C-alpha positions in Angstrom: 12.1 29.1 -36.8 8.5 29.5 -36.0 7.1 29.7 -32.4 5.7 26.1 -32.4 9.1 24.6 -33.2 10.8 26.7 -30.5 8.2 25.6 -28.0 8.7 21.9 -29.1 12.5 22.2 -28.8 12.2 23.8 -25.4 9.8 21.1 -24.1 12.1 18.3 -25.5 15.1 19.9 -23.9 13.3 20.1 -20.5 12.3 16.5 -20.8 15.8 15.3 -21.6 17.3 17.3 -18.7 14.6 16.0 -16.4 15.4 12.4 -17.5 19.1 12.9 -17.0 18.7 14.4 -13.6 16.2 11.7 -12.6 18.7 9.0 -13.7 21.5 10.7 -11.8 19.4 10.9 -8.7 18.6 7.2 -8.9 22.3 6.5 -9.1 23.6 8.7 -6.3 21.0 8.0 -3.6 22.2 5.3 -1.1 21.1 1.8 -2.0 21.4 0.4 1.6 22.7 -3.0 0.6 25.7 -3.2 3.0 23.7 -1.2 5.5 20.2 -2.6 4.9 18.4 -0.8 7.7 17.7 2.1 5.3 15.9 -0.1 2.8 13.2 -1.6 4.9 10.6 1.3 5.1 10.2 1.3 1.3 9.7 -2.5 1.2 6.3 -2.2 2.9 4.4 -1.0 -0.1 4.8 -4.2 -2.1 3.2 -6.1 0.8 0.7 -3.6 2.2 -2.7 -4.8 3.1 -4.1 -7.8 4.9 -2.2 -7.5 8.2 -4.0 -7.8 11.6 -1.0 -6.5 13.5 1.4 -3.7 12.6 4.6 -3.2 14.6 6.3 0.2 14.6 9.5 1.3 16.3 13.2 1.2 16.2 15.8 -1.6 15.8 14.4 -3.4 18.9 11.3 -4.1 16.8 12.8 -5.2 13.5 15.4 -7.4 15.1 13.0 -8.9 17.8 9.7 -9.6 16.0 9.5 -12.3 13.3 6.2 -12.1 11.3 7.0 -15.5 9.7 7.0 -17.1 13.2 3.8 -15.4 14.2 2.2 -16.8 11.0 3.6 -20.3 11.3 2.7 -20.7 14.9 -0.5 -18.8 15.2 -1.7 -17.8 11.7 -1.2 -14.1 12.7 -0.7 -11.9 9.7 1.6 -9.0 10.6 4.2 -6.6 9.4 7.1 -4.7 11.0 7.4 -1.0 9.9 10.6 -0.5 11.8 13.8 1.5 11.1 17.0 2.4 12.7 16.5 4.9 15.6 12.9 5.4 14.6 11.8 8.4 16.7 8.3 8.4 18.1 7.0 11.1 15.8 8.3 9.1 12.8 6.4 6.1 14.1 3.3 8.2 14.4 3.5 9.5 10.8 4.4 6.0 9.5 1.3 4.7 11.3 -0.8 7.5 9.9 0.3 6.5 6.4 -0.2 2.8 7.1 -3.9 3.4 8.0 -4.4 4.6 4.4 -3.3 1.2 3.1 -5.0 -1.0 5.7 -6.8 -1.2 9.0 -5.0 -3.6 11.4 -6.7 -4.8 14.5 -3.7 -3.9 16.6 -0.6 -1.7 16.5 2.4 -2.5 18.7 4.8 0.2 19.6 8.2 -0.4 21.2 8.7 2.3 23.9 12.5 2.7 23.9 12.2 5.7 21.4 10.3 7.7 24.0 13.7 8.7 25.6 14.2 11.1 22.6 12.4 14.4 22.5 14.3 16.1 19.8 15.7 15.3 16.3 18.9 13.3 16.5 20.7 12.5 13.3 20.3 13.1 9.6 21.7 9.6 8.8 19.0 7.9 10.8 16.4 10.3 9.6 17.2 9.3 6.0 16.8 5.6 6.9 13.2 6.2 7.9 12.1 9.1 5.7 13.6 8.4 2.3 11.8 5.1 2.0 8.4 6.7 2.6 6.2 7.5 -0.4 5.3 11.1 -0.8 2.2 12.1 1.1 1.2 14.6 3.8 2.4 12.1 6.3 5.9 12.1 4.8 5.8 15.9 4.6 5.0 16.3 8.3 7.5 13.6 9.3 10.3 15.4 7.6 9.4 18.7 9.2 9.3 17.1 12.6 12.5 15.2 12.2 15.0 17.6 10.5 18.0 18.7 12.5 19.2 22.3 12.3 21.7 21.5 9.6 19.1 19.8 7.3 17.1 21.4 4.5 13.6 20.3 3.4 14.5 20.6 -0.3 17.2 17.9 0.2 14.4 15.4 0.9 12.3 16.6 -2.1 15.3 16.4 -4.4 17.8 13.9 -2.9 20.2 14.8 -5.7 20.9 18.0 -3.9 22.1 16.1 -0.9 23.9 13.2 -2.5 25.4 14.8 -5.6 28.9 14.4 -4.3 28.5 10.6 -4.5 28.7 10.9 -8.3 32.5 10.4 -8.0 32.1 7.5 -5.5 29.6 5.3 -7.4 30.0 1.5 -7.1 28.7 -1.4 -9.1 26.0 -1.6 -6.4 24.6 1.8 -7.4 24.1 0.7 -11.0 22.8 -2.8 -10.1 20.1 -1.5 -7.8 19.3 1.9 -9.3 15.9 0.7 -10.7 15.1 -2.4 -8.7 16.5 -4.1 -5.6 15.6 -7.4 -3.9 14.1 -7.1 -0.4 16.5 -7.2 2.5 13.8 -7.9 5.2 11.2 -10.6 5.7 7.9 -8.7 6.2 10.0 -6.0 7.9 12.1 -8.4 10.1 15.9 -8.0 9.5 17.4 -11.4 10.0 20.6 -12.0 11.9 22.0 -15.5 12.3 25.4 -14.8 13.9 26.0 -15.7 17.5 28.1 -13.5 19.7 27.5 -14.4 23.3 27.0 -11.9 26.1 30.3 -11.9 28.0 29.1 -10.3 31.3 25.6 -9.3 32.4 25.1 -5.6 32.9 24.1 -4.6 36.4 23.1 -1.0 35.8 23.0 1.7 33.2 24.7 5.0 33.1 23.5 7.7 35.6 21.2 10.3 34.0 20.7 13.9 35.1 17.0 13.6 34.4 14.9 10.5 34.2 11.7 12.2 32.9 10.6 11.0 29.5 10.4 14.1 27.2 7.0 15.8 27.1 7.2 16.0 23.3 7.7 12.3 23.0 4.8 11.4 25.4 2.6 13.9 23.4 3.2 11.9 20.2 2.5 8.7 22.1 -0.9 10.1 23.1 -1.5 11.2 19.5 -0.6 7.6 18.4 -3.2 6.3 20.9 -5.9 8.6 19.5 -5.0 7.8 15.9 -5.4 4.1 16.7 -8.7 4.7 18.4 -9.9 6.7 15.5 -9.0 3.8 13.1 -10.4 1.0 15.2 -7.0 -0.5 16.2 -5.9 -1.4 19.7 -2.5 0.2 20.7 -0.2 -2.2 22.5 3.1 -1.1 24.1 6.1 -3.3 24.4 9.7 -3.2 25.5 12.0 -5.7 23.7 14.5 -7.8 25.6 18.1 -6.5 25.9 20.9 -6.9 28.3 23.2 -4.0 27.5 23.8 -0.5 28.8 23.6 0.7 25.2 19.8 0.3 25.4 19.3 0.3 29.1 15.8 0.6 30.3 15.6 2.5 33.6 13.1 1.7 36.4 12.1 5.4 36.3 11.1 5.1 32.6 9.3 1.8 33.4 7.2 3.5 36.1 6.2 6.3 33.7 5.1 3.9 31.0 3.2 1.7 33.4 1.4 4.8 34.8 0.5 6.0 31.3 -0.7 2.5 30.2 -2.8 2.2 33.3 -4.3 5.6 32.9 -5.2 5.0 29.2 -6.2 1.4 29.7 -3.5 0.0 27.4 -1.6 -3.3 27.5 2.1 -3.0 28.1 4.6 -5.9 27.9 8.1 -5.4 29.2 9.9 -8.5 28.1 13.2 -7.8 29.9 12.2 -9.5 33.1 10.5 -12.3 31.2 13.6 -13.5 29.3 14.0 -16.7 31.3 10.3 -17.5 30.9 10.6 -16.8 27.2 13.6 -19.1 27.0 16.1 -16.5 25.8 19.7 -17.6 26.4 22.2 -14.7 26.1 24.9 -17.1 25.1 23.1 -18.2 22.0 20.3 -15.8 21.2 22.2 -12.6 20.5 24.4 -11.6 17.6 26.0 -8.6 19.3 26.8 -9.6 22.9 23.4 -8.9 24.4 22.3 -5.7 22.7 19.9 -7.3 20.2 18.4 -10.7 19.6 19.5 -12.9 16.7 17.0 -14.9 14.7 17.0 -17.7 17.3 16.1 -15.3 20.1 13.7 -13.4 18.0 11.8 -16.5 17.1 11.5 -17.4 20.8 10.1 -13.9 21.6 7.7 -14.0 18.7 6.3 -17.4 19.8 5.8 -16.0 23.3 4.3 -12.7 22.1 2.1 -14.5 19.5 0.4 -16.5 22.2 -0.4 -13.2 24.1 -1.7 -11.5 21.0 -4.0 -14.4 20.3 -5.3 -15.1 23.8 -5.4 -11.6 25.3 -6.0 -9.5 22.2 -8.1 -12.0 20.1 -5.9 -11.7 16.9 -7.4 -14.2 14.6 -5.8 -17.3 13.0 -6.1 -16.9 9.3 -4.4 -20.1 8.1 -7.8 -21.4 6.9 -8.1 -18.5 4.5 -6.9 -19.7 1.1 -5.8 -16.3 -0.3 -4.0 -15.2 2.9 -2.4 -18.6 3.3 -1.1 -18.5 -0.3 0.4 -15.1 0.2 2.1 -16.2 3.4 3.4 -19.4 1.9 5.5 -17.3 -0.4 6.8 -15.3 2.5 7.5 -18.4 4.5 9.4 -19.9 1.6 11.5 -16.7 1.3 12.1 -16.6 5.1 13.3 -20.2 5.2 15.5 -19.8 2.1 17.2 -16.7 3.6 17.7 -18.4 6.9 19.4 -21.4 5.3 21.6 -19.1 3.2 22.7 -16.9 6.1 23.5 -19.9 8.3 25.7 -21.3 5.5 27.6 -18.0 5.3 
């Protein structure tokens, strides 16, 4: 056998092995259908561009802000780049990546994540990082987020981390290996169940230290500078909740108010505004006051949308044919999902 044939056979063998490993990797990585929080970050790329407002943050964002309502009521084009327990440095690198795709007028960050100053959990890391496309932003986000037990190569080659799932594959893994329908509506994860709050919380658990971590506040400042560099206004928010699980302490509030005042940023704490917004904790929560359901989220979005338009001059784009056509498709999908979930 001559050298050329040997090289050809070797190349073909490498290609076959690569294809097999790539297929196995597609099969074993989690599909996040029963736990959809892990699928949302990757959904952004199909709708990237043309947004005047980008929301970043944890579950309090993607379960509280409804871009469909912002569009329907005010013609505001927006997207929620949220994920479960999204840490502030993850929000920063997601935003850094987002500015490569588009230049929003405003960025809204939910401040609850500022209570974390160190990496927390591989499971939650994966829900944010695996969905990002490869870039320097993803590279840096992984390095900033890894716990001591994690390895960078496991993110580069997920097969290394999830190979044990090969014996636990389900029909879902094959069905969604190459393509999967969206689980969110422009980044909003819809919840239609109603589980009333049984008893209002009066105070959170006592903490040994109420100082927000320096590392977290440093990333917030980097986020502010990144927005400034890209011509976007940074707006801070605290979503409504009535549970010790996400308790917002007065000491934290004071620190955020001080920072916002020093940096000339707008900050909206919606917790004390629940009555004005119209939130009813008997009907507007799906988990007894921890998060809003769709009915509460629509109310908050109507309230916030008015602020975004009046105080921050976010334009109404309903008169723009191309933008309206794009949002008509999203509105149709939103209404269809809402009807379907209400029936279930």
